[in-house]
DSSP file (Angstrom, degrees, kcal/mol; ACC not computed):
  #  RESIDUE AA STRUCTURE BP1 BP2  ACC     N-H-->O    O-->H-N    N-H-->O    O-->H-N    TCO  KAPPA ALPHA  PHI   PSI    X-CA   Y-CA   Z-CA
    1    1 A Q              0   0    0      0, 0.0    49,-0.5     0, 0.0     2,-0.4   0.000 360.0 360.0 360.0 145.6   98.4   81.6   99.1
    2    2 A K        -     0   0    0     47,-0.1     2,-0.4    11,-0.0    46,-0.1  -0.835 360.0-128.5-108.7 144.6  101.8   81.1   97.7
    3    3 A A        -     0   0    0     44,-0.5     2,-0.5    -2,-0.4    10,-0.2  -0.708  23.4-136.6 -86.6 133.0  103.3   82.9   94.7
    4    4 A A  E     -A   12   0A   0      8,-0.9     8,-2.0    -2,-0.4     2,-0.6  -0.788  16.0-125.6 -94.0 131.6  104.9   80.5   92.2
    5    5 A V  E     +A   11   0A   0     -2,-0.5     6,-0.2     6,-0.2     3,-0.1  -0.617  29.7 177.2 -75.8 120.3  108.2   81.5   90.8
    6    6 A E  E     -     0   0A   0      4,-1.0     2,-0.3    -2,-0.6    -1,-0.2   0.931  68.3 -12.4 -83.5 -55.3  108.0   81.5   87.0
    7    7 A R  E >  S-A   10   0A   0      3,-0.5     3,-2.9     0, 0.0    -1,-0.4  -0.903  98.3 -63.7-143.0 164.4  111.5   82.8   86.1
    8    8 A E  T 3  S+     0   0    0     -2,-0.3     3,-0.1     1,-0.3    -3,-0.0  -0.288 125.9   9.2 -56.9 131.5  114.2   84.4   88.2
    9    9 A G  T 3  S+     0   0    0      1,-0.2     2,-0.4    -3,-0.0    -1,-0.3   0.477 111.4 102.5  77.4   1.8  112.9   87.7   89.6
   10   10 A E  E <   -A    7   0A   0     -3,-2.9    -4,-1.0     2,-0.0    -3,-0.5  -0.953  48.0-173.5-119.3 138.8  109.3   87.0   88.4
   11   11 A R  E     -A    5   0A   0     -2,-0.4     2,-0.6    -6,-0.2    -6,-0.2  -0.963  22.0-134.2-130.2 146.3  106.4   85.8   90.5
   12   12 A K  E     -A    4   0A   0     -8,-2.0    -8,-0.9    -2,-0.4     2,-0.6  -0.876  24.1-145.3 -97.8 123.2  102.9   84.7   89.6
   13   13 A L        -     0   0    0     -2,-0.6     2,-0.5   -10,-0.2     6,-0.1  -0.784  12.3-157.0 -93.2 123.4  100.4   86.4   91.9
   14   14 A L        +     0   0    0     -2,-0.6     2,-0.3    34,-0.2    36,-0.1  -0.843  22.9 152.6-104.0 135.2   97.4   84.3   92.8
   15   15 A Q        -     0   0    0     -2,-0.5     4,-0.1     2,-0.1    26,-0.0  -0.867  57.2 -95.6-143.6 176.8   94.1   85.7   94.0
   16   16 A Y  S    S+     0   0    0     -2,-0.3     2,-0.3     2,-0.1     3,-0.0   0.635 105.4  17.8 -75.9 -13.7   90.5   84.6   93.9
   17   17 A G  S    S-     0   0    0     22,-0.0    -2,-0.1     1,-0.0     0, 0.0  -0.892 105.8 -60.7-143.7 172.0   89.8   86.5   90.7
   18   18 A D        -     0   0    0     -2,-0.3    18,-2.7    17,-0.1     2,-0.6  -0.271  52.9-121.7 -55.4 143.1   91.7   88.2   88.0
   19   19 A I  E     +B   35   0B   0     16,-0.2    16,-0.3    -6,-0.1    -1,-0.1  -0.807  31.4 177.6 -90.4 121.3   94.0   91.0   89.2
   20   20 A Y  E     +     0   0B   0     14,-2.8     2,-0.3    -2,-0.6    15,-0.2   0.709  61.7   3.5 -97.8 -24.0   93.1   94.3   87.5
   21   21 A S  E     -B   34   0B   0     13,-1.1    13,-2.7    41,-0.2     2,-0.3  -0.990  55.4-169.4-156.5 156.7   95.5   96.7   89.0
   22   22 A L  E     -B   33   0B   0     -2,-0.3     2,-0.3    11,-0.2    11,-0.2  -0.988   2.2-170.8-150.3 157.4   98.5   96.8   91.5
   23   23 A S  E     -B   32   0B   0      9,-1.9     9,-2.6    -2,-0.3     2,-0.3  -0.993  20.9-127.2-148.8 139.3  100.4   99.6   93.2
   24   24 A F  E     -B   31   0B   0     -2,-0.3     7,-0.3     7,-0.2    43,-0.2  -0.685  27.0-117.9 -87.4 139.3  103.6   99.6   95.3
   25   25 A A    >   -     0   0    0      5,-3.2     3,-1.1    -2,-0.3     5,-0.1  -0.363  31.0-109.4 -66.8 155.0  103.7  101.2   98.8
   26   26 A P  T 3  S+     0   0    0      0, 0.0    -1,-0.1     0, 0.0    44,-0.0   0.841 120.6  59.6 -56.2 -33.7  106.1  104.1   99.1
   27   27 A S  T 3  S-     0   0    0      1,-0.1    43,-0.0     3,-0.0    -3,-0.0   0.775 103.9-134.9 -68.1 -26.2  108.4  101.9  101.3
   28   28 A G  S <  S+     0   0    0     -3,-1.1    -1,-0.1     2,-0.3     3,-0.0   0.376  83.0  93.3  91.0  -7.9  108.7   99.4   98.4
   29   29 A D  S    S+     0   0    0     16,-0.1    16,-2.2    15,-0.1    17,-0.5   0.598  82.1  44.7 -97.6 -11.9  108.1   96.3  100.5
   30   30 A T  E     - C   0  44B   0     14,-0.2    -5,-3.2    15,-0.1     2,-0.3  -0.953  60.0-170.0-129.6 147.3  104.3   96.0  100.1
   31   31 A L  E     -BC  24  43B   0     12,-2.0    12,-2.8    -2,-0.3     2,-0.4  -0.960  14.3-139.1-132.0 160.5  102.0   96.1   97.2
   32   32 A V  E     -BC  23  42B   0     -9,-2.6    -9,-1.9    -2,-0.3     2,-0.4  -0.947  14.8-160.5-116.8 138.4   98.2   96.2   96.8
   33   33 A T  E     -BC  22  41B   0      8,-2.5     8,-2.0    -2,-0.4     2,-0.4  -0.934   7.0-147.5-118.4 141.2   96.3   94.3   94.2
   34   34 A A  E     -BC  21  40B   0    -13,-2.7   -14,-2.8    -2,-0.4   -13,-1.1  -0.901  23.5-160.4-106.9 139.1   92.8   94.9   92.9
   35   35 A S  E >   -B   19   0B   0      4,-2.4    27,-2.7    -2,-0.4     3,-1.1  -0.842  33.9-124.5-129.5 155.7   90.6   92.0   91.8
   36   36 A H  T 3  S+     0   0    0    -18,-2.7   -17,-0.1    -2,-0.3    -1,-0.1   0.738 104.5  72.6 -60.7 -25.7   87.6   90.9   89.8
   37   37 A D  T 3  S-     0   0    0    -19,-0.3    -1,-0.3     2,-0.1     3,-0.1   0.203 119.3-101.2 -81.1  20.8   86.3   89.2   92.9
   38   38 A S  S <  S+     0   0    0     -3,-1.1    20,-0.8     1,-0.3    19,-0.8   0.735  89.1 104.8  71.4  23.7   85.4   92.6   94.6
   39   39 A S  E     - D   0  56B   0     -4,-0.3    -4,-2.4    17,-0.2     2,-0.3  -0.851  53.5-153.6-129.1 165.4   88.5   92.5   96.9
   40   40 A Y  E     -CD  34  55B   0     15,-2.3    15,-3.4    -2,-0.3     2,-0.3  -0.969  16.9-160.8-131.2 154.9   91.9   94.1   97.3
   41   41 A A  E     -C   33   0B   0     -8,-2.0    -8,-2.5    -2,-0.3     2,-0.4  -0.975  16.3-133.5-136.9 147.7   94.8   92.5   99.0
   42   42 A L  E     -C   32   0B   0      9,-0.4     9,-3.4    -2,-0.3     2,-0.3  -0.823  33.1-172.1 -94.5 138.4   98.1   93.6  100.5
   43   43 A R  E     -CE  31  50B   0    -12,-2.8   -12,-2.0    -2,-0.4     2,-0.5  -0.925  28.9-112.2-134.4 155.3  101.1   91.5   99.5
   44   44 A S  E  >  -C   30   0B   0      5,-2.2     4,-2.7    -2,-0.3   -14,-0.2  -0.748  19.4-150.5 -80.4 129.2  104.7   91.0  100.3
   45   45 A V  T  4 S+     0   0    0    -16,-2.2    -1,-0.2    -2,-0.5   -15,-0.1   0.861  96.0  56.1 -68.5 -35.6  106.9   92.2   97.4
   46   46 A A  T  4 S+     0   0    0    -17,-0.5    -1,-0.2     1,-0.2   -16,-0.1   0.883 127.9  12.5 -66.0 -39.2  109.6   89.7   98.4
   47   47 A T  T  4 S-     0   0    0      2,-0.2   -44,-0.5   -36,-0.0    -2,-0.2   0.672  87.5-129.2-110.4 -19.4  107.2   86.6   98.3
   48   48 A G     <  +     0   0    0     -4,-2.7   -34,-0.2     1,-0.3    -3,-0.1   0.349  59.7 142.9  80.6  -7.7  104.0   87.6   96.5
   49   49 A Q        -     0   0    0      1,-0.1    -5,-2.2   -46,-0.1    -1,-0.3  -0.352  58.0-108.0 -71.3 145.5  102.0   86.2   99.4
   50   50 A I  B     -E   43   0B   0    -49,-0.5     2,-0.8    -7,-0.2    -7,-0.3  -0.543  26.9-135.0 -70.5 133.1   98.9   87.9  100.6
   51   51 A L  S    S-     0   0    0     -9,-3.4    -9,-0.4    -2,-0.3     2,-0.2  -0.829  71.5 -31.5 -90.9 109.0   99.3   89.6  104.0
   52   52 A G  S    S-     0   0    0     -2,-0.8    -2,-0.1   -11,-0.1     3,-0.0  -0.595 110.8 -34.2  76.9-144.8   96.3   88.6  106.0
   53   53 A E  S    S-     0   0    0     -2,-0.2   -11,-0.2     1,-0.1    -2,-0.1  -0.802  70.5 -91.4-110.3 151.7   93.1   88.1  104.2
   54   54 A P        -     0   0    0      0, 0.0     2,-0.4     0, 0.0   -13,-0.2  -0.341  46.1-123.6 -54.2 142.0   91.8   89.9  101.1
   55   55 A R  E     -D   40   0B   0    -15,-3.4   -15,-2.3    -3,-0.0     2,-0.3  -0.774  26.8-166.5 -98.2 136.8   89.7   92.9  102.0
   56   56 A R  E     +D   39   0B   0     -2,-0.4   -17,-0.2   -17,-0.2     3,-0.1  -0.881  36.9 121.6-121.5 153.3   86.2   93.3  100.8
   57   57 A G        +     0   0    0    -19,-0.8     2,-0.3    -2,-0.3    -1,-0.1   0.311  51.8  94.7 172.8  -5.6   83.8   96.2  100.7
   58   58 A H        -     0   0    0    -20,-0.8    -1,-0.3     2,-0.1     4,-0.1  -0.731  62.7-141.5-100.7 153.7   82.9   96.9   97.2
   59   59 A A  S    S+     0   0    0     -2,-0.3    -1,-0.1     2,-0.1     3,-0.0   0.336  84.5  28.2 -96.4   6.2   79.7   95.6   95.4
   60   60 A G  S    S-     0   0    0    -22,-0.1    20,-0.1     1,-0.0    -2,-0.1  -0.903 106.9 -49.3-151.4 176.2   81.6   95.0   92.1
   61   61 A P        -     0   0    0      0, 0.0    18,-2.4     0, 0.0     2,-0.7  -0.208  53.4-124.3 -51.4 139.1   85.0   94.2   90.7
   62   62 A V  E     -F   78   0C   0    -27,-2.7   -42,-0.4   -23,-0.3    16,-0.3  -0.828  31.3-179.4 -90.7 116.9   87.7   96.4   92.0
   63   63 A N  E     +     0   0C   0     14,-2.1     2,-0.3    -2,-0.7    15,-0.2   0.731  58.9  19.0 -92.8 -26.4   89.3   98.0   88.9
   64   64 A T  E     -F   77   0C   0     13,-1.7    13,-2.1   -43,-0.1     2,-0.3  -0.991  54.8-177.1-148.9 155.1   92.0  100.1   90.4
   65   65 A C  E     +F   76   0C   0     -2,-0.3     2,-0.3    11,-0.2    11,-0.2  -0.991   4.7 177.4-152.3 148.9   94.0  100.6   93.5
   66   66 A Q  E     -F   75   0C   0      9,-2.2     9,-2.9    -2,-0.3     2,-0.2  -0.968  25.4-127.3-155.3 134.4   96.6  103.1   94.7
   67   67 A F  E     -F   74   0C   0     -2,-0.3     7,-0.2   -43,-0.2   -43,-0.1  -0.591  37.4-106.6 -74.6 144.9   98.6  103.7   97.9
   68   68 A H    >   -     0   0    0      5,-2.8     3,-2.4    -2,-0.2    -1,-0.1  -0.444  37.8-109.1 -59.3 143.7   98.5  107.2   99.3
   69   69 A P  T 3  S+     0   0    0      0, 0.0    -1,-0.1     0, 0.0    -2,-0.1   0.768 121.5  42.7 -55.1 -26.5  101.9  108.9   98.6
   70   70 A E  T 3  S-     0   0    0    -44,-0.0   -45,-0.0     3,-0.0    -2,-0.0   0.376 114.4-116.3 -97.6   2.6  102.8  108.7  102.3
   71   71 A G  S <  S+     0   0    0     -3,-2.4   -46,-0.0     2,-0.2     3,-0.0   0.559  80.2 124.0  74.8  10.2  101.4  105.1  102.7
   72   72 A A  S    S+     0   0    0      1,-0.1     2,-0.3    -5,-0.0    -1,-0.1   0.652  75.9   5.3 -78.6 -17.1   98.8  106.3  105.1
   73   73 A A        -     0   0    0     -5,-0.1    -5,-2.8     2,-0.0     2,-0.4  -0.962  61.9-129.9-157.0 170.2   95.8  104.9  103.1
   74   74 A I  E     -F   67   0C   0     -2,-0.3    12,-3.0    -7,-0.2     2,-0.4  -0.995  18.5-153.6-128.0 134.5   94.8  102.9  100.1
   75   75 A L  E     -FG  66  85C   0     -9,-2.9    -9,-2.2    -2,-0.4     2,-0.3  -0.891  12.4-172.5-108.7 141.4   92.3  104.1   97.6
   76   76 A T  E     -FG  65  84C   0      8,-2.2     8,-2.4    -2,-0.4     2,-0.4  -0.961   8.9-159.4-131.0 148.4   90.2  101.6   95.5
   77   77 A G  E     -FG  64  83C   0    -13,-2.1   -14,-2.1    -2,-0.3   -13,-1.7  -0.989  17.2-176.1-128.2 140.6   87.8  102.2   92.6
   78   78 A S  E >   -F   62   0C   0      4,-1.7     3,-1.6    -2,-0.4   -16,-0.2  -0.854  44.4-106.6-134.7 163.8   85.1   99.7   91.5
   79   79 A D  T 3  S+     0   0    0    -18,-2.4   -17,-0.1    -2,-0.3    -1,-0.0   0.635 111.6  76.9 -62.1 -12.3   82.4   98.9   89.0
   80   80 A D  T 3  S-     0   0    0    -19,-0.3    -1,-0.3     2,-0.2     3,-0.1   0.365 114.6-116.2 -79.1   9.4   80.0   99.8   91.8
   81   81 A T  S <  S+     0   0    0     -3,-1.6     2,-0.4     1,-0.2    -2,-0.1   0.544  76.0 121.9  69.4  14.8   80.9  103.4   90.9
   82   82 A L        -     0   0    0     -4,-0.1    -4,-1.7     2,-0.0     2,-0.5  -0.819  50.1-156.0-107.8 145.6   82.5  104.1   94.3
   83   83 A V  E     -G   77   0C   0     -2,-0.4     2,-0.4    -6,-0.2    -6,-0.2  -0.988  23.1-163.4-111.8 127.8   86.0  105.2   95.2
   84   84 A K  E     -G   76   0C   0     -8,-2.4    -8,-2.2    -2,-0.5     2,-0.5  -0.896  16.3-148.3-116.9 143.5   86.9  104.1   98.7
   85   85 A V  E      G   75   0C   0     -2,-0.4   -10,-0.2   -10,-0.2    -2,-0.0  -0.946 360.0 360.0-106.9 123.5   89.6  105.2  101.1
   86   86 A W              0   0    0    -12,-3.0   -11,-0.1    -2,-0.5    -1,-0.1   0.348 360.0 360.0-108.9 360.0   90.9  102.5  103.5
């Protein structure tokens, strides 16, 4: 999926459901987005494009996501009452 440039320095992030949360990697070049469609996705900060495929593993909308401070893992929280470490 491609990100559409709305205004200079601004990008529209497209995913299969509403995006509920996002977090930047410590390196600053990647971000993770959490979505209503029970997935999370890694994205390029430069383009907004999804890197690979959205990842699934929750039984409900993913409400929050966060990179580990060292970038070694991603944590997600969902309506399914689970917090997962990826």
